[in-house]
All heavy atoms as an XYZ file, in Angstrom:
752
protein
N      62.902    -56.532     38.728
C      63.843    -57.192     39.566
C      63.071    -58.034     40.538
O      61.984    -57.583     41.036
C      64.735    -56.275     40.344
C      65.709    -55.560     39.410
S      65.262    -54.837     37.896
C      64.118    -53.556     38.357
N      63.592    -59.136     40.846
C      62.937    -60.070     41.766
C      63.956    -60.729     42.791
O      64.964    -61.142     42.242
C      62.291    -61.167     40.935
C      61.139    -61.799     41.518
C      60.501    -62.708     40.361
O      61.207    -63.351     39.568
N      59.159    -62.670     40.176
N      63.570    -60.843     43.966
C      64.169    -61.753     44.915
C      63.219    -62.684     45.356
O      62.201    -62.294     45.999
C      64.723    -60.937     46.080
C      65.834    -59.828     45.701
C      65.479    -61.861     47.085
C      66.311    -58.804     46.797
N      63.437    -63.988     45.167
C      62.458    -65.058     45.347
C      61.245    -64.686     44.545
O      61.305    -64.620     43.343
N      60.102    -64.465     45.273
C      58.864    -64.150     44.538
C      58.562    -62.521     44.803
O      57.358    -62.190     44.337
C      57.614    -64.881     45.044
O      57.542    -64.801     46.502
C      57.936    -66.421     44.684
N      59.332    -61.859     45.328
C      59.093    -60.448     45.617
C      59.661    -59.581     44.535
O      60.801    -59.714     44.092
C      59.682    -60.006     46.982
O      59.263    -60.803     47.990
C      59.486    -58.511     47.293
N      58.828    -58.758     43.864
C      59.308    -57.763     42.720
C      59.526    -56.538     43.370
O      59.107    -56.052     44.384
C      58.214    -57.673     41.844
C      57.827    -58.907     40.990
O      58.637    -59.774     40.841
N      56.577    -58.975     40.504
N      60.631    -55.866     42.664
C      61.060    -54.538     43.070
C      61.007    -53.629     41.837
O      61.241    -54.100     40.735
C      62.510    -54.537     43.587
C      62.590    -55.403     44.876
C      62.726    -56.813     44.985
C      62.561    -54.786     46.054
C      62.820    -57.518     46.128
C      62.520    -55.513     47.314
C      62.764    -56.804     47.299
O      62.773    -57.620     48.467
N      60.743    -52.408     42.022
C      60.543    -51.469     40.997
C      61.936    -51.067     40.405
O      62.090    -50.648     39.164
C      59.809    -50.140     41.396
C      58.347    -50.420     41.638
C      57.625    -49.228     41.783
O      58.097    -48.143     41.293
O      56.603    -49.391     42.601
N      62.970    -51.078     41.218
C      64.297    -50.576     40.688
C      65.377    -51.754     41.217
O      65.227    -52.298     42.137
C      64.711    -49.265     41.208
O      64.978    -49.372     42.614
N      66.456    -51.792     40.409
C      67.559    -52.630     40.760
C      68.261    -52.193     42.070
O      68.554    -53.013     42.930
C      68.596    -52.600     39.648
C      69.828    -53.507     39.902
C      69.408    -55.032     40.206
C      70.679    -53.503     38.625
N      68.363    -50.734     42.299
C      69.005    -50.332     43.522
C      68.084    -50.743     44.678
O      68.481    -51.108     45.719
C      69.214    -48.833     43.496
C      70.069    -48.354     44.628
C      71.413    -48.851     44.768
O      72.166    -48.659     43.943
N      71.769    -49.553     45.802
N      66.692    -50.655     44.526
C      65.838    -51.047     45.638
C      65.964    -52.524     45.949
O      65.949    -52.818     47.211
N      66.113    -53.363     44.952
C      66.338    -54.818     45.235
C      67.795    -55.078     45.852
O      67.848    -55.739     46.823
C      66.235    -55.476     43.989
N      68.719    -54.263     45.505
C      70.128    -54.447     46.099
C      69.957    -54.052     47.473
O      70.476    -54.686     48.420
C      71.056    -53.613     45.248
C      71.359    -54.283     43.942
C      72.314    -53.492     46.125
C      72.123    -53.257     42.988
N      69.261    -52.905     47.726
C      69.119    -52.423     49.223
C      68.417    -53.370     50.078
O      68.777    -53.411     51.286
C      68.505    -50.980     49.215
C      69.358    -49.927     48.564
O      70.538    -50.127     48.343
O      68.751    -48.893     48.233
N      67.584    -54.201     49.561
C      66.752    -55.099     50.376
C      67.312    -56.478     50.463
O      66.973    -57.330     51.310
C      65.388    -55.154     49.806
C      64.572    -53.911     49.985
C      64.311    -53.551     51.403
O      64.063    -54.345     52.247
O      64.515    -52.218     51.716
N      68.243    -56.741     49.509
C      68.825    -58.155     49.577
C      69.704    -58.563     50.718
O      70.387    -57.687     51.210
C      69.713    -58.242     48.346
N      69.493    -59.680     51.201
C      70.242    -60.301     52.317
C      71.465    -60.943     51.800
O      71.607    -61.275     50.514
C      69.499    -61.259     53.118
C      68.208    -60.648     53.882
C      67.441    -61.580     54.607
C      66.273    -61.033     55.327
N      65.641    -59.847     54.819
N      72.589    -60.980     52.639
C      73.908    -61.659     52.239
C      73.489    -63.005     51.364
O      72.845    -63.849     51.893
C      74.684    -61.942     53.270
C      75.881    -62.741     52.918
C      75.132    -60.525     53.879
N      74.033    -63.077     50.078
C      73.996    -64.277     49.317
C      72.743    -64.469     48.566
O      72.563    -65.493     47.848
N      71.764    -63.479     48.640
C      70.569    -63.737     47.914
C      70.866    -63.347     46.316
O      71.676    -62.628     46.036
C      69.501    -62.770     48.459
C      68.757    -63.292     49.707
C      67.518    -62.588     50.051
O      67.653    -61.289     50.181
O      66.513    -63.259     50.337
N      69.954    -63.921     45.637
C      69.931    -63.647     44.201
C      68.964    -62.695     43.764
O      67.844    -62.897     44.027
C      69.831    -65.049     43.372
O      70.880    -65.914     43.672
C      69.870    -64.761     41.927
N      69.350    -61.658     42.993
C      68.507    -60.845     42.365
C      68.425    -61.188     40.891
O      69.290    -61.218     40.143
C      69.034    -59.353     42.513
C      69.156    -58.942     43.942
C      68.048    -58.345     41.721
C      69.844    -57.569     44.151
N      67.147    -61.369     40.464
C      66.913    -61.972     38.976
C      66.180    -60.900     38.212
O      65.272    -60.280     38.663
C      66.044    -63.131     39.079
C      65.834    -63.812     37.767
C      65.052    -65.189     38.104
C      65.022    -66.102     36.809
N      64.328    -67.295     37.170
N      66.833    -60.556     37.086
C      66.184    -59.477     36.198
C      65.041    -60.190     35.558
O      65.113    -61.385     35.078
C      67.154    -59.061     35.221
C      68.381    -58.180     35.689
C      69.120    -57.712     34.538
C      68.036    -57.138     36.733
N      63.867    -59.456     35.578
C      62.711    -59.962     34.851
C      62.342    -59.031     33.534
O      61.328    -59.274     32.930
C      61.490    -60.143     35.848
C      61.236    -58.823     36.639
C      61.798    -61.250     36.753
C      59.949    -58.841     37.466
N      63.302    -58.069     33.407
C      63.112    -57.192     32.334
C      64.487    -56.421     32.094
O      65.252    -56.399     32.872
C      61.913    -56.138     32.497
C      62.177    -55.125     33.687
C      60.970    -54.237     34.012
O      59.891    -54.510     33.421
O      61.174    -53.345     34.804
N      64.589    -55.827     30.834
C      65.792    -55.121     30.535
C      65.844    -53.787     31.311
O      64.669    -53.301     31.608
C      65.827    -54.758     29.007
C      66.117    -55.823     28.042
O      66.469    -57.025     28.660
O      65.812    -55.823     26.942
N      66.982    -53.293     31.568
C      67.142    -52.021     32.324
C      67.978    -51.095     31.473
O      69.049    -51.521     31.039
C      67.954    -52.290     33.707
C      67.057    -53.184     34.605
C      68.223    -50.844     34.327
C      67.693    -53.574     35.925
N      67.417    -49.869     31.210
C      68.035    -48.935     30.439
C      68.270    -47.623     31.336
O      67.378    -46.989     31.645
C      67.235    -48.553     29.124
C      68.002    -47.671     28.263
O      69.207    -47.332     28.447
N      67.346    -47.118     27.317
N      69.531    -47.483     31.656
C      69.998    -46.351     32.572
C      70.231    -45.101     31.743
O      70.904    -45.144     30.714
C      71.035    -46.763     33.454
C      70.834    -48.020     34.214
C      72.339    -48.484     34.762
C      69.950    -47.896     35.364
N      69.867    -43.938     32.209
C      70.187    -42.622     31.611
C      71.322    -42.119     32.479
O      71.076    -41.648     33.576
C      68.935    -41.727     31.520
C      69.448    -40.444     30.857
O      70.379    -40.364     30.150
O      68.683    -39.477     31.062
N      72.560    -42.227     31.959
C      73.711    -41.794     32.846
C      74.355    -40.587     32.378
O      74.959    -40.467     31.308
C      74.719    -42.996     32.717
C      74.308    -44.277     33.123
C      75.210    -45.324     32.880
C      73.939    -44.348     34.660
N      74.092    -39.419     33.013
C      74.752    -38.212     32.895
C      76.020    -38.090     33.386
O      76.678    -39.021     33.890
N      76.577    -36.858     33.587
C      77.931    -36.554     34.107
C      78.049    -37.202     35.591
O      77.224    -36.895     36.418
C      78.246    -35.079     34.150
C      78.538    -34.461     32.909
O      78.972    -35.301     32.059
O      78.467    -33.189     32.743
N      79.009    -38.076     35.693
C      79.332    -38.678     36.888
C      78.309    -39.690     37.488
O      78.382    -40.032     38.633
N      77.273    -39.857     36.722
C      76.087    -40.784     37.170
C      76.565    -42.239     37.416
O      77.518    -42.836     36.854
C      75.073    -40.860     36.234
N      76.011    -42.860     38.357
C      76.168    -44.214     38.868
C      74.789    -44.885     38.705
O      73.911    -44.484     39.425
C      76.838    -44.360     40.204
C      78.259    -43.775     40.238
C      76.867    -45.852     40.564
C      78.796    -43.633     41.577
N      74.695    -46.059     38.008
C      73.377    -46.655     37.785
C      72.932    -47.420     39.118
O      71.922    -47.221     39.559
N      73.883    -48.090     39.797
C      73.651    -48.770     41.052
C      74.864    -48.906     41.825
O      76.023    -49.005     41.241
C      72.719    -50.071     40.911
C      73.387    -51.151     40.143
C      74.200    -52.179     40.676
C      73.239    -51.252     38.665
C      74.724    -53.170     39.959
C      73.677    -52.173     37.934
C      74.513    -53.149     38.597
N      74.865    -49.171     43.067
C      75.948    -49.375     43.953
C      75.774    -50.688     44.808
O      74.848    -50.710     45.512
C      76.132    -48.100     44.876
O      76.430    -47.023     43.941
C      77.394    -48.350     45.717
N      76.829    -51.455     44.888
C      76.891    -52.515     45.771
C      77.695    -52.043     46.995
O      78.943    -51.653     46.826
C      77.624    -53.656     45.193
C      76.974    -54.157     43.833
C      77.593    -54.911     46.117
C      75.501    -54.436     43.981
N      77.184    -51.981     48.391
C      77.801    -51.407     49.413
C      78.765    -52.434     49.872
O      78.811    -53.693     49.668
C      76.878    -51.064     50.479
C      75.931    -49.913     50.002
C      76.636    -48.590     49.670
O      77.781    -48.343     50.236
N      76.057    -47.874     48.788
N      79.739    -51.968     50.937
C      80.696    -52.723     51.418
C      80.393    -54.112     52.010
O      81.021    -55.110     51.673
C      81.619    -51.943     52.548
C      82.568    -52.938     53.296
C      82.241    -50.643     51.966
N      79.319    -54.185     52.699
C      78.967    -55.423     53.363
C      77.942    -56.266     52.534
O      77.511    -57.298     52.921
C      78.298    -55.271     54.674
C      79.215    -54.610     55.689
O      80.491    -54.972     55.740
N      78.911    -53.568     56.536
N      77.581    -55.806     51.373
C      76.714    -56.689     50.455
C      77.590    -57.745     49.920
O      78.566    -57.683     49.409
C      76.239    -55.645     49.376
C      75.214    -54.609     49.838
O      74.748    -54.650     50.864
O      74.953    -53.673     49.023
N      76.747    -58.833     49.664
C      77.251    -60.095     48.984
C      75.935    -60.432     48.145
O      75.083    -61.067     48.729
C      77.670    -61.138     49.944
C      78.898    -60.806     50.600
C      79.513    -62.057     51.425
O      79.188    -63.177     51.193
O      80.043    -61.726     52.524
N      75.976    -60.180     46.866
C      74.775    -60.317     46.086
C      75.150    -61.113     44.844
O      76.306    -60.847     44.310
C      74.221    -58.900     45.629
C      73.699    -58.197     46.966
C      73.249    -58.969     44.556
C      73.478    -56.660     46.715
N      74.107    -61.926     44.381
C      74.262    -62.517     43.080
C      73.308    -61.923     42.154
O      72.106    -61.799     42.506
C      73.904    -64.010     43.225
C      74.948    -64.684     44.099
C      73.972    -64.712     41.877
C      74.490    -66.055     44.703
N      73.855    -61.457     41.011
C      72.864    -60.752     40.003
C      72.767    -61.679     38.910
O      73.696    -62.044     38.223
C      73.516    -59.464     39.547
C      72.707    -58.678     38.444
C      71.330    -58.297     38.912
C      73.457    -57.452     38.065
N      71.523    -62.145     38.665
C      71.227    -63.131     37.582
C      70.518    -62.324     36.389
O      69.402    -61.749     36.497
C      70.127    -64.287     38.095
C      69.861    -65.124     37.000
O      70.239    -65.016     35.866
O      69.004    -66.174     37.243
N      71.334    -62.162     35.348
C      70.849    -61.385     34.139
C      69.646    -62.106     33.545
O      68.713    -61.387     32.972
C      71.907    -61.120     33.186
C      73.137    -60.421     33.695
C      74.162    -60.394     32.618
C      72.836    -58.980     34.176
N      69.462    -63.388     33.711
C      68.290    -64.100     33.204
C      67.988    -63.703     31.679
O      66.867    -63.624     31.408
C      67.056    -63.764     34.136
C      65.948    -64.654     33.859
O      66.002    -65.803     33.524
N      64.702    -64.014     34.132
N      69.006    -63.518     30.843
C      68.863    -63.253     29.554
C      68.395    -61.760     29.177
O      68.099    -61.400     28.063
N      68.467    -60.949     30.184
C      68.216    -59.497     30.032
C      69.414    -58.736     29.950
O      70.463    -59.059     30.155
C      67.166    -59.031     31.083
C      65.847    -59.686     31.059
N      64.993    -59.334     30.220
C      65.387    -60.770     31.846
C      63.876    -60.044     30.337
N      64.149    -60.955     31.442
N      69.143    -57.468     29.593
C      70.354    -56.510     29.468
C      70.179    -55.349     30.342
O      69.136    -54.858     30.785
C      70.286    -56.002     28.013
C      70.382    -56.924     26.934
C      70.402    -56.347     25.600
O      70.437    -55.024     25.368
O      70.484    -57.181     24.583
N      71.428    -54.870     30.896
C      71.476    -53.583     31.541
C      72.396    -52.821     30.725
O      73.554    -53.007     30.404
C      72.135    -53.727     33.014
C      71.334    -54.688     33.938
C      72.371    -52.365     33.570
C      72.065    -55.037     35.149
N      71.708    -51.687     30.172
C      72.488    -50.892     29.369
C      72.527    -49.446     29.889
O      71.519    -49.071     30.611
C      71.824    -50.799     27.940
O      70.577    -50.485     27.855
C      72.024    -52.145     27.189
N      73.509    -48.613     29.517
C      73.581    -47.305     30.005
C      74.178    -46.333     28.805
O      75.357    -46.067     29.034
N      73.385    -45.984     28.057
C      73.784    -44.953     27.004
C      73.925    -43.639     27.799
O      73.101    -43.097     28.407
C      72.565    -44.851     26.106
C      71.400    -45.339     26.743
C      71.912    -46.431     27.847
N      75.159    -43.239     27.879
C      75.483    -42.103     28.668
C      75.475    -40.787     27.911
O      75.561    -40.785     26.708
N      75.364    -39.789     28.677
C      75.371    -38.427     28.017
C      76.327    -37.553     28.761
O      76.282    -36.267     28.791
C      73.893    -37.716     28.188
O      73.573    -37.653     29.545
N      77.329    -38.194     29.311
C      78.449    -37.453     30.134
C      79.196    -36.597     29.222
O      79.671    -37.066     28.160
C      79.267    -38.488     30.904
N      79.471    -35.416     29.591
C      80.252    -34.509     28.794
C      81.551    -34.192     29.531
O      82.617    -34.017     28.860
C      79.506    -33.153     28.550
N      81.687    -34.231     30.826
C      82.791    -33.811     31.535
C      83.274    -35.037     32.461
O      84.446    -35.197     32.855
C      82.605    -32.593     32.329
C      82.366    -31.429     31.359
C      82.159    -30.151     32.162
C      81.897    -29.079     31.175
N      81.664    -27.789     31.831
N      82.403    -35.850     33.138
C      82.792    -36.878     34.026
C      82.260    -38.132     33.531
O      81.168    -38.193     32.996
C      82.213    -36.513     35.432
C      82.619    -35.198     36.133
C      81.977    -35.084     37.458
C      82.406    -33.748     38.104
N      81.757    -33.625     39.371
N      83.035    -39.163     33.895
C      82.654    -40.497     33.403
C      81.456    -41.002     34.113
O      81.145    -40.677     35.247
C      83.870    -41.463     33.712
O      85.039    -41.121     32.968
N      80.688    -41.717     33.404
C      79.412    -42.442     34.061
C      79.896    -43.930     34.295
O      80.725    -44.379     33.670
C      78.329    -42.410     33.145
O      77.982    -41.026     32.667
N      79.064    -44.635     35.278
C      79.297    -45.902     35.590
C      78.051    -46.619     35.748
O      77.077    -46.164     36.330
C      80.127    -46.125     36.877
C      81.341    -45.244     36.927
N      82.506    -45.760     36.309
C      81.667    -44.060     37.359
C      83.474    -44.870     36.473
N      83.012    -43.795     37.076
N      77.973    -47.818     35.037
C      76.693    -48.674     35.308
C      76.578    -49.028     36.744
O      75.602    -49.080     37.385
C      76.654    -49.882     34.262
C      76.324    -49.365     32.916
C      75.648    -50.896     34.821
C      76.046    -50.357     31.923
N      77.767    -49.523     37.331
C      77.714    -49.908     38.728
C      78.983    -49.621     39.372
O      80.087    -49.543     38.770
C      77.232    -51.229     38.850
C      78.293    -52.278     38.573
C      79.273    -52.902     39.314
C      78.097    -52.846     37.228
C      80.158    -53.749     38.813
C      79.001    -53.821     36.668
C      79.969    -54.336     37.538
N      78.967    -49.462     40.672
C      80.138    -49.228     41.524
C      80.024    -50.486     42.532
O      79.054    -50.689     43.284
C      80.267    -47.927     42.289
C      81.466    -48.042     43.354
C      80.455    -46.789     41.308
N      81.050    -51.294     42.619
C      81.181    -52.480     43.504
C      82.048    -52.318     44.594
O      83.233    -52.304     44.441
C      81.440    -53.740     42.715
C      81.419    -54.929     43.568
O      80.708    -54.993     44.647
N      81.983    -56.038     42.966
N      81.497    -52.069     45.853
C      82.368    -52.007     47.026
C      82.316    -53.178     47.893
O      82.992    -53.346     48.815
C      81.867    -50.726     47.890
C      82.019    -49.312     47.181
C      81.299    -48.413     48.029
C      81.393    -47.013     47.194
N      80.832    -45.999     48.117
N      81.480    -54.188     47.478
C      81.173    -55.271     48.253
C      81.597    -56.544     47.347
O      82.608    -56.521     46.608
N      80.767    -57.694     47.411
C      80.913    -58.844     46.623
C      79.741    -58.998     45.675
O      78.617    -59.190     46.089
C      80.985    -60.046     47.515
C      81.313    -61.386     46.775
C      81.595    -62.478     47.779
C      81.902    -63.704     46.840
N      82.045    -64.930     47.758
N      80.007    -58.889     44.395
C      78.932    -59.078     43.415
C      79.345    -60.265     42.504
O      80.476    -60.215     41.896
C      78.870    -57.807     42.604
C      77.881    -57.773     41.318
C      76.448    -58.013     41.826
C      77.999    -56.402     40.632
N      78.369    -61.216     42.335
C      78.601    -62.272     41.424
C      77.449    -62.085     40.344
O      76.357    -61.915     40.546
C      78.490    -63.641     42.145
O      79.278    -63.731     43.089
C      78.558    -64.750     41.034
N      77.931    -62.031     39.047
C      77.165    -61.829     37.918
C      76.920    -63.222     37.147
O      78.055    -63.830     36.836
C      77.523    -60.725     36.926
C      77.648    -59.423     37.848
C      76.584    -60.485     35.845
C      78.363    -58.262     37.061
N      75.758    -63.597     36.965
C      75.536    -64.849     36.213
C      74.418    -64.621     35.236
O      73.757    -63.492     35.174
C      75.210    -65.993     37.120
C      73.938    -65.653     38.063
S      73.462    -67.047     39.012
C      72.626    -68.140     37.854
N      74.128    -65.602     34.330
C      73.062    -65.465     33.406
C      72.351    -66.926     33.343
O      72.983    -67.777     32.806
C      73.443    -65.118     32.024
C      72.290    -64.917     31.032
O      71.198    -65.265     31.436
O      72.607    -64.460     29.844
N      71.300    -67.203     33.879
C      70.633    -68.419     33.969
C      69.807    -68.814     32.737
O      69.243    -69.906     32.664
C      69.770    -68.528     35.168
O      68.653    -67.733     35.126
N      69.655    -67.836     31.734
C      68.911    -68.144     30.620
C      69.526    -69.153     29.793
O      70.740    -69.365     29.800
C      68.714    -66.880     29.789
O      70.048    -66.484     29.158
N      68.634    -69.903     29.030
C      69.231    -71.077     28.220
C      70.187    -70.634     27.091
O      71.296    -71.210     26.944
C      68.068    -71.636     27.528
C      68.450    -73.004     26.955
C      67.253    -73.817     26.325
O      66.280    -73.838     27.095
O      67.376    -74.328     25.209
N      70.031    -69.441     26.540
C      70.953    -69.004     25.559
C      72.018    -68.061     25.947
O      72.855    -67.605     25.201
C      70.199    -68.217     24.440
C      69.504    -67.044     24.842
O      69.445    -66.649     26.020
O      68.745    -66.367     23.945
N      72.096    -67.784     27.305
C      73.163    -66.888     27.884
C      73.247    -65.559     27.134
O      74.378    -65.110     26.915
C      74.393    -67.601     27.863
C      74.462    -69.071     28.558
C      74.221    -68.823     30.054
C      74.269    -70.289     30.664
N      73.225    -70.574     31.545
N      72.173    -64.906     26.830
C      72.275    -63.674     26.071
C      72.147    -62.464     26.940
O      72.190    -61.288     26.279
C      70.938    -63.624     25.223
O      69.723    -63.731     25.948
N      72.216    -62.595     28.177
C      72.308    -61.324     29.142
C      73.512    -60.650     28.943
O      74.620    -61.341     28.674
N      73.582    -59.361     29.120
C      74.703    -58.559     29.103
C      74.540    -57.187     29.806
O      73.454    -56.763     30.072
C      75.108    -58.309     27.575
C      74.203    -57.406     26.814
C      74.658    -57.118     25.352
C      73.745    -56.353     24.608
N      74.341    -56.196     23.203
N      75.687    -56.758     30.139
C      75.881    -55.426     30.715
C      76.672    -54.511     29.835
O      77.750    -54.924     29.497
C      76.412    -55.443     32.086
C      75.526    -56.313     33.069
C      76.524    -54.086     32.615
C      76.124    -56.551     34.355
N      76.228    -53.471     29.361
C      76.850    -52.598     28.441
C      76.712    -51.122     28.544
O      75.595    -50.628     28.831
C      76.532    -52.986     26.968
C      77.108    -52.359     25.823
C      76.694    -52.891     24.514
O      75.522    -52.698     24.134
O      77.473    -53.570     23.912
N      77.731    -50.371     28.363
C      77.572    -48.830     28.507
C      78.235    -48.328     27.160
O      79.175    -48.814     26.767
C      78.286    -48.313     29.734
C      77.884    -46.816     29.758
C      79.740    -48.520     29.646
C      78.376    -46.004     31.187
N      77.572    -47.340     26.603
C      78.172    -46.607     25.486
C      78.055    -45.201     25.798
O      76.875    -44.677     26.025
C      77.503    -46.969     24.131
O      76.058    -46.657     24.196
N      79.110    -44.513     25.862
C      79.131    -43.016     26.122
C      80.274    -42.353     25.530
O      81.220    -43.072     25.187
C      79.105    -42.766     27.558
O      78.969    -41.420     27.955
C      80.364    -43.285     28.280
N      80.110    -41.150     25.196
C      81.368    -40.295     24.758
C      81.551    -39.306     25.810
O      80.588    -38.778     26.305
C      80.964    -39.747     23.374
O      79.859    -38.870     23.361
C      80.842    -40.810     22.315
N      82.883    -38.936     26.014
C      83.195    -37.923     26.961
C      84.197    -37.083     26.252
O      85.142    -37.576     25.672
C      83.744    -38.502     28.247
O      82.841    -39.426     28.817
C      84.156    -37.500     29.142
N      83.928    -35.725     26.269
C      84.932    -34.841     25.735
C      85.858    -34.277     26.809
O      85.393    -33.977     27.868
C      84.112    -33.666     25.093
C      83.275    -34.061     23.986
C      82.461    -32.721     23.533
O      83.006    -31.588     23.759
O      81.494    -33.014     22.785
N      87.092    -34.353     26.532
C      88.156    -33.927     27.419
C      88.852    -32.724     26.707
O      89.140    -32.754     25.597
C      89.169    -35.039     27.719
C      88.596    -36.206     28.442
C      88.006    -37.271     27.856
C      88.290    -36.313     29.833
N      87.494    -38.106     28.787
C      87.664    -37.468     29.980
C      88.535    -35.549     30.941
C      87.312    -37.934     31.175
C      88.286    -35.861     32.147
C      87.658    -37.061     32.282
N      89.153    -31.744     27.473
C      89.871    -30.604     27.023
C      91.308    -30.878     26.814
O      91.961    -31.505     27.578
C      89.713    -29.336     27.885
C      88.250    -28.923     27.877
O      87.529    -29.121     26.942
N      87.803    -28.144     28.852
């Protein structure tokens, strides 16, 4: 993840450091391991962030058995875009949940 020329090890780390209106650009695919009730990343109430998929994917194959998993929770303002030429970026979760 990148804001300007600064790299971040995690998407949540970049989100936490982003200033209002800044763009977070993906520079690699993100594969989240989402168990019961897991959340991949959270946009807080006062956050206003632009997420540029840049042709990359955020995927979340879940292993939830009892509680739903979420790639993200948006409490603020999140704009998602894809600046790549072929617009191939995507956000996708695949999980199965067993209910009694």
